C-alpha positions as CSV (number, residue, x, y, z in Angstrom):
1,M,-44.8,-114.2,10.9
2,S,-47.8,-116.2,11.8
3,L,-46.2,-120.4,12.9
4,R,-46.4,-122.6,10.4
5,R,-47.6,-126.2,11.3
6,A,-46.0,-129.5,9.3
7,V,-48.9,-132.0,8.9
8,I,-49.1,-135.3,7.0
9,V,-51.5,-135.7,4.6
10,D,-51.2,-139.4,3.6
11,V,-48.8,-142.3,3.5
12,C,-48.5,-145.2,1.5
13,R,-45.7,-147.6,0.5
14,S,-46.0,-150.6,-1.1
15,P,-46.4,-153.9,0.3
16,F,-42.8,-155.5,2.1
17,A,-41.2,-158.3,0.8
18,R,-38.5,-160.9,1.8
19,G,-35.3,-159.4,0.3
20,R,-34.1,-162.2,-2.0
21,E,-34.3,-163.9,-5.8
22,N,-37.6,-165.2,-5.8
23,G,-38.8,-162.7,-3.0
24,A,-42.1,-161.8,-4.2
25,L,-41.1,-157.5,-5.8
26,A,-37.7,-159.2,-7.3
27,P,-38.8,-158.6,-10.5
28,V,-39.0,-155.3,-10.4
29,H,-36.6,-152.4,-10.8
30,P,-35.7,-150.3,-7.8
31,V,-36.9,-146.8,-9.6
32,D,-40.4,-148.5,-10.9
33,L,-41.0,-149.7,-7.2
34,Y,-40.4,-146.2,-5.9
35,A,-41.9,-144.9,-8.8
36,Q,-45.6,-146.5,-8.3
37,V,-46.0,-145.4,-4.7
38,L,-44.9,-142.0,-5.7
39,A,-47.7,-142.1,-8.3
40,A,-49.8,-143.8,-5.9
41,L,-49.5,-140.9,-3.2
42,V,-50.6,-138.2,-5.6
43,A,-53.3,-140.2,-7.1
44,R,-54.6,-141.0,-3.5
45,T,-54.3,-137.4,-2.4
46,G,-55.3,-136.2,-5.6
47,I,-52.7,-133.3,-5.5
48,D,-51.5,-131.6,-8.5
49,P,-47.7,-133.0,-8.6
50,A,-46.2,-129.6,-9.8
51,L,-47.1,-128.4,-6.7
52,V,-44.4,-131.0,-4.8
53,E,-41.5,-128.6,-4.0
54,D,-39.0,-131.6,-3.5
55,V,-38.9,-135.2,-3.2
56,I,-36.8,-136.4,-0.2
57,T,-36.1,-140.2,-0.3
58,G,-34.0,-142.2,1.6
59,C,-32.0,-145.3,0.3
60,V,-28.9,-146.8,2.3
61,I,-27.3,-148.9,-0.5
62,Q,-26.8,-145.9,-3.6
63,V,-24.9,-148.8,-5.9
64,A,-25.7,-150.8,-9.0
65,E,-30.1,-150.2,-9.6
66,Q,-29.8,-147.5,-7.1
67,A,-27.5,-145.6,-7.8
68,G,-27.3,-141.9,-9.1
69,N,-30.4,-140.5,-7.2
70,I,-32.7,-142.9,-7.0
71,G,-35.3,-140.1,-6.3
72,R,-35.1,-138.0,-8.9
73,Q,-34.7,-141.3,-11.2
74,A,-38.3,-142.3,-9.3
75,V,-40.1,-138.8,-9.9
76,L,-39.4,-138.8,-13.7
77,A,-40.9,-142.5,-13.4
78,A,-44.1,-141.8,-12.1
79,G,-44.9,-138.9,-14.8
80,F,-43.7,-136.1,-12.1
81,P,-43.6,-132.8,-14.5
82,E,-39.3,-132.2,-14.7
83,T,-39.8,-129.2,-12.8
84,V,-40.4,-131.3,-9.5
85,P,-36.6,-131.6,-7.9
86,A,-35.9,-134.6,-5.6
87,V,-32.4,-135.7,-3.3
88,T,-31.8,-139.1,-1.8
89,L,-29.9,-139.3,1.3
90,D,-28.6,-142.0,3.6
91,R,-28.8,-141.9,7.4
92,K,-28.7,-145.7,7.4
93,C,-32.0,-147.8,8.9
94,G,-33.2,-144.3,9.4
95,S,-33.2,-142.7,6.3
96,A,-36.9,-142.4,5.5
97,Q,-37.6,-141.0,9.0
98,Q,-34.6,-138.3,8.5
99,A,-36.3,-137.6,5.3
100,I,-39.5,-137.2,6.7
101,D,-38.0,-134.7,9.3
102,F,-35.7,-133.1,7.2
103,A,-39.5,-132.3,5.4
104,A,-41.0,-131.1,7.6
105,Q,-38.5,-128.9,9.3
106,G,-38.7,-127.3,5.7
107,V,-42.2,-127.0,5.6
108,I,-41.8,-125.3,9.4
109,A,-38.7,-123.3,8.3
110,G,-40.4,-121.7,5.2
111,A,-38.4,-123.6,2.1
112,Y,-41.6,-125.6,1.3
113,D,-45.4,-125.7,1.2
114,M,-45.7,-129.1,0.1
115,V,-43.0,-131.9,-0.1
116,I,-43.1,-135.5,-0.2
117,A,-40.5,-137.6,2.3
118,G,-40.1,-141.3,1.5
119,G,-37.7,-143.9,0.7
120,V,-36.8,-147.3,-1.2
121,E,-34.8,-150.1,-0.7
122,M,-34.1,-154.1,-2.5
123,M,-32.0,-155.7,-0.5
124,G,-32.4,-158.5,-2.7
125,K,-31.1,-156.5,-5.6
126,V,-28.7,-154.5,-4.0
127,P,-27.6,-156.2,-0.6
128,M,-25.9,-154.7,2.4
129,R,-22.5,-153.7,2.1
130,I,-22.0,-154.9,-1.6
131,N,-20.7,-151.2,-2.2
132,R,-17.5,-151.8,1.2
133,M,-16.7,-155.0,-0.1
134,G,-13.2,-155.4,-0.1
135,K,-12.5,-151.8,1.0
136,D,-11.7,-150.2,4.0
137,D,-14.4,-147.3,4.5
138,K,-13.1,-146.0,8.3
139,G,-9.1,-145.0,7.6
140,P,-6.8,-144.5,9.8
141,R,-7.8,-141.8,12.1
142,F,-11.1,-143.8,12.8
143,H,-8.7,-147.0,13.2
144,A,-6.7,-145.0,15.8
145,R,-10.1,-144.2,18.1
146,Y,-11.0,-147.9,17.5
147,P,-8.3,-150.1,17.7
148,Q,-10.3,-153.2,17.8
149,G,-12.9,-152.0,15.5
150,L,-16.9,-151.6,15.5
151,V,-18.8,-154.9,15.6
152,H,-21.3,-156.5,13.2
153,Q,-25.2,-155.6,14.4
154,G,-25.8,-158.8,15.7
155,I,-23.1,-159.0,18.3
156,S,-24.3,-154.8,19.1
157,A,-27.4,-156.9,20.0
158,E,-26.4,-159.4,22.1
159,L,-24.3,-156.8,24.3
160,I,-27.6,-154.8,25.0
161,N,-29.2,-158.5,25.5
162,A,-26.4,-158.7,28.2
163,R,-26.5,-154.9,29.8
164,W,-29.9,-155.0,30.3
165,Q,-30.5,-159.0,30.8
166,V,-32.6,-159.8,28.2
167,S,-33.3,-163.7,27.7
168,R,-33.8,-165.7,24.8
169,E,-37.4,-166.5,26.0
170,A,-38.1,-163.0,26.3
171,Q,-37.2,-162.2,22.7
172,D,-39.2,-164.9,21.2
173,E,-41.6,-164.0,22.9
174,Y,-41.7,-160.3,21.5
175,A,-41.0,-161.8,18.2
176,L,-44.1,-164.0,18.1
177,R,-46.0,-161.1,19.5
178,S,-44.2,-158.8,16.3
179,H,-45.9,-161.4,13.8
180,L,-49.2,-162.3,15.4
181,R,-50.3,-158.1,15.8
182,A,-49.0,-157.8,12.3
183,A,-51.3,-160.8,11.3
184,A,-54.2,-159.5,12.9
185,D,-54.0,-155.7,11.5
186,I,-53.8,-157.0,7.9
187,A,-57.2,-155.8,6.7
188,G,-56.0,-152.3,8.7
189,T,-52.5,-152.6,6.9
190,A,-53.9,-152.9,3.7
191,S,-55.1,-149.3,3.5
192,D,-51.7,-147.9,3.3
193,I,-50.5,-150.6,0.9
194,V,-50.3,-149.9,-2.7
195,S,-50.5,-152.8,-5.0
196,I,-47.3,-153.3,-7.1
197,E,-47.5,-154.4,-10.7
198,L,-44.2,-156.4,-11.8
199,E,-44.7,-156.3,-15.1
200,A,-46.7,-153.6,-17.4
201,G,-50.5,-154.8,-17.5
202,G,-48.8,-158.4,-15.6
203,T,-49.2,-159.6,-12.1
204,R,-49.9,-157.4,-8.9
205,V,-48.3,-158.0,-5.9
206,S,-50.5,-156.2,-2.9
207,A,-49.7,-158.3,0.6
208,D,-46.5,-158.4,2.8
209,E,-44.9,-161.6,2.4
210,G,-42.8,-162.1,5.8
211,I,-45.8,-162.5,8.7
212,R,-45.9,-165.5,10.1
213,G,-49.0,-166.2,11.7
214,D,-48.9,-169.6,12.3
215,S,-45.5,-168.7,14.4
216,T,-45.2,-170.3,17.7
217,L,-42.7,-170.1,20.8
218,E,-41.4,-173.6,19.7
219,K,-40.7,-173.1,16.5
220,L,-38.8,-169.5,17.8
221,G,-37.2,-171.6,20.0
222,S,-35.3,-173.8,17.8
223,L,-33.4,-171.6,15.4
224,K,-29.8,-171.2,16.5
225,A,-27.9,-168.1,17.3
226,A,-27.1,-166.5,14.6
227,F,-24.1,-164.4,15.5
228,E,-22.1,-166.7,17.3
229,D,-18.6,-166.4,17.1
230,P,-15.6,-167.7,19.1
231,A,-13.5,-164.7,18.5
232,M,-16.5,-162.5,19.8
233,S,-16.7,-164.8,22.5
234,E,-13.5,-163.8,23.7
235,R,-13.6,-160.3,23.4
236,F,-16.9,-159.8,25.1
237,P,-17.4,-162.8,27.5
238,Q,-20.7,-161.4,28.8
239,I,-22.5,-162.4,25.7
240,Q,-25.0,-165.8,25.8
241,W,-25.4,-165.7,21.9
242,S,-29.3,-165.3,22.5
243,V,-30.0,-163.6,19.1
244,S,-31.4,-165.6,15.9
245,A,-33.2,-165.3,12.5
246,G,-36.8,-165.7,14.7
247,N,-36.0,-162.2,16.9
248,S,-34.2,-160.4,14.1
249,S,-35.9,-158.3,11.6
250,Q,-36.1,-159.5,7.7
251,V,-34.3,-158.5,5.2
252,S,-36.9,-157.4,2.3
253,D,-37.5,-155.1,-0.4
254,G,-39.8,-152.3,-0.2
255,A,-40.8,-148.6,-0.5
256,A,-43.2,-146.3,1.2
257,A,-43.6,-142.0,0.8
258,V,-45.7,-139.3,2.8
259,L,-47.0,-136.6,1.7
260,I,-45.9,-133.4,4.3
261,C,-47.3,-129.8,3.4
262,E,-47.9,-126.8,5.8
263,E,-51.3,-126.8,7.5
264,Q,-52.7,-123.6,5.8
265,T,-51.8,-124.7,2.3
266,A,-53.1,-128.1,2.6
267,L,-56.7,-126.8,4.0
268,L,-56.6,-124.7,1.5
269,L,-56.6,-127.3,-1.4
270,G,-59.0,-128.9,0.6
271,L,-56.9,-131.9,2.5
272,K,-57.3,-133.5,5.7
273,P,-54.4,-133.4,7.5
274,R,-54.0,-137.1,9.8
275,A,-51.4,-136.1,12.6
276,A,-48.5,-132.9,12.7
277,I,-44.7,-133.6,13.1
278,T,-44.1,-131.2,15.9
279,H,-40.8,-132.1,17.4
280,F,-37.6,-134.3,15.8
281,A,-34.2,-134.8,17.7
282,V,-31.5,-136.9,16.6
283,A,-28.4,-138.4,18.8
284,G,-25.2,-140.4,18.5
285,D,-23.9,-142.9,21.0
286,D,-21.3,-145.7,21.4
287,P,-21.1,-147.1,17.7
288,V,-19.9,-150.2,19.5
289,M,-23.2,-150.9,21.6
290,M,-24.4,-149.2,17.8
291,L,-28.0,-149.9,18.9
292,T,-28.6,-147.9,21.9
293,G,-28.8,-144.2,20.1
294,V,-33.1,-145.1,20.5
295,I,-32.3,-144.0,24.2
296,P,-30.8,-140.9,24.1
297,A,-32.9,-139.5,20.9
298,T,-35.9,-140.8,23.0
299,R,-35.0,-138.7,26.1
300,K,-33.9,-135.4,24.1
301,L,-37.2,-135.6,22.1
302,L,-39.5,-136.0,25.2
303,Q,-37.3,-132.8,26.7
304,R,-37.9,-130.6,23.7
305,A,-41.7,-131.5,23.9
306,G,-42.0,-131.1,27.8
307,L,-44.0,-134.5,27.6
308,R,-43.2,-137.5,30.3
309,I,-43.2,-140.9,28.5
310,D,-46.6,-141.9,30.2
311,Q,-47.8,-139.1,28.3
312,I,-47.3,-141.0,25.1
313,D,-49.9,-143.2,23.5
314,A,-48.4,-145.1,20.9
315,F,-44.9,-145.8,20.2
316,E,-43.0,-146.8,17.4
317,V,-39.3,-148.2,17.4
318,N,-38.0,-149.6,14.8
319,E,-37.3,-153.9,15.6
320,A,-34.2,-154.2,14.3
321,F,-33.8,-156.9,16.9
322,A,-36.4,-157.8,19.4
323,S,-33.3,-156.5,21.6
324,V,-34.0,-153.3,20.7
325,V,-37.3,-152.6,21.9
326,L,-36.7,-154.7,25.0
327,G,-33.5,-152.9,26.2
328,W,-35.2,-149.4,25.3
329,Q,-38.2,-150.1,27.0
330,R,-36.6,-151.7,30.4
331,E,-34.4,-148.5,30.6
332,L,-37.0,-145.4,29.7
333,G,-40.0,-147.7,31.5
334,A,-42.1,-147.2,28.2
335,D,-45.5,-149.3,28.4
336,L,-45.0,-152.5,26.2
337,D,-48.4,-152.8,25.3
338,K,-48.2,-149.1,23.8
339,T,-45.2,-150.1,21.5
340,N,-45.7,-151.5,18.1
341,I,-49.1,-151.6,18.6
342,L,-49.7,-153.4,14.7
343,G,-46.7,-155.8,14.6
344,G,-42.9,-154.5,13.5
345,A,-40.0,-155.4,11.1
346,I,-39.5,-158.6,12.9
347,A,-43.0,-159.8,11.3
348,L,-43.1,-156.9,8.6
349,G,-39.7,-157.0,7.1
350,H,-37.0,-153.6,7.1
351,P,-36.1,-152.7,3.6
352,V,-33.8,-150.1,5.6
353,G,-34.2,-147.4,3.1
354,A,-38.0,-147.5,3.8
355,S,-39.0,-148.5,7.1
356,G,-39.1,-144.9,8.9
357,G,-41.9,-144.6,5.9
358,R,-43.9,-147.9,7.4
359,L,-43.2,-146.6,10.8
360,M,-44.6,-143.5,10.5
361,A,-47.7,-145.4,8.8
362,N,-48.2,-147.8,11.3
363,L,-48.0,-144.8,14.0
364,I,-51.1,-143.0,12.8
365,R,-53.0,-146.0,12.3
366,A,-52.6,-147.1,15.5
367,L,-52.8,-143.4,17.1
368,E,-55.9,-143.2,15.1
369,Q,-57.4,-146.8,16.1
370,T,-56.9,-146.0,19.9
371,G,-57.8,-142.3,19.5
372,G,-54.7,-141.6,21.0
373,R,-53.0,-138.0,20.8
374,Y,-49.2,-138.0,20.7
375,G,-46.8,-140.7,19.3
376,L,-43.4,-141.1,18.9
377,Q,-41.3,-142.8,16.3
378,T,-37.6,-143.9,16.7
379,M,-35.4,-145.7,14.4
380,C,-31.5,-147.0,15.7
381,E,-29.2,-147.0,13.1
382,S,-25.7,-148.3,12.1
383,G,-22.5,-145.9,14.1
384,G,-24.5,-145.7,16.8
385,M,-27.5,-142.9,16.0
386,A,-30.9,-142.7,15.9
387,N,-33.8,-140.9,15.3
388,A,-36.7,-139.4,17.4
389,T,-39.9,-137.7,15.9
390,L,-43.0,-137.0,17.8
391,I,-46.6,-136.6,16.2
392,E,-50.0,-135.3,17.1
393,R,-53.0,-136.8,15.8
394,L,-55.5,-134.0,14.3
């Protein structure tokens, strides 16, 4: 059997909007939001949607408007043939990246020749933890292992700052960098963004809502620490309380989709692949530190690929918090100038089920703009996990 290779033909996404009642995408149903992105991906690539063998979708809070296998509902809402199946998965913030990995692994294994991977999350309509309110979702055996319990991700971000001695100034400088890079990339970003129709024949949303190109260190420095808690100070006396709303990712609404094919199938259909997905890794880490999984996941991926970190030309490390990227960089010695070249979630927003698709779009464009060969994407995930994916520009 000849070696099969999974290639990315194209990536597109919705604008990312503030996840609020008055956010730009608030009038849209999550199914319709994702459906418009799926339909746009088909239109952009010119494929026959009947050839799509599966649609693998990331979505974290699968209740209310996002319940009931939202991937399948969106496939039907997008007008795909009823023969196209779909599945929805949850690996927290890395859900869309996991969808991409599963899709590519299916292609390599011979299960698919053409598959769409993506994700959707409307955090304004379906807030985080709404599916857990008033309930113990851990159980007695978990509590026996972790009697003090886990902590909010903001506390985990503070613990990273304490371990790697990341100052408030360093976090704010990094946050400003994210906004300035995203603002400078607005024209390029438009090539990825699908204009979203709010109602039939009505207003369209075409631009990200969260970028603040006029931000300054003074403005960021004026924001209070967001997660300060006397009980946590007693439990973790090393915390200095420096994580703010300004150096954290934005709560957002958005959707993304990626067309992945077996390389020969793509070429036979006249499609031009942009990148090959070559290696994968997923890792677990301390669930209290929680956000450090990107470190072992990156190491695992590089070992599998036989590459050093200085051989990677572009990195996408999800900016859940500035501390995540800075702790990862300090531990691994990665070049920060090659990291999140076009801005990240601090500026663009983080619709948790969809962000992996946006990171992949930025990673491919960063390689295309710089002429780089290898790109590495990694995302921290609730519960102390992380995905890492290696691509090669074609």
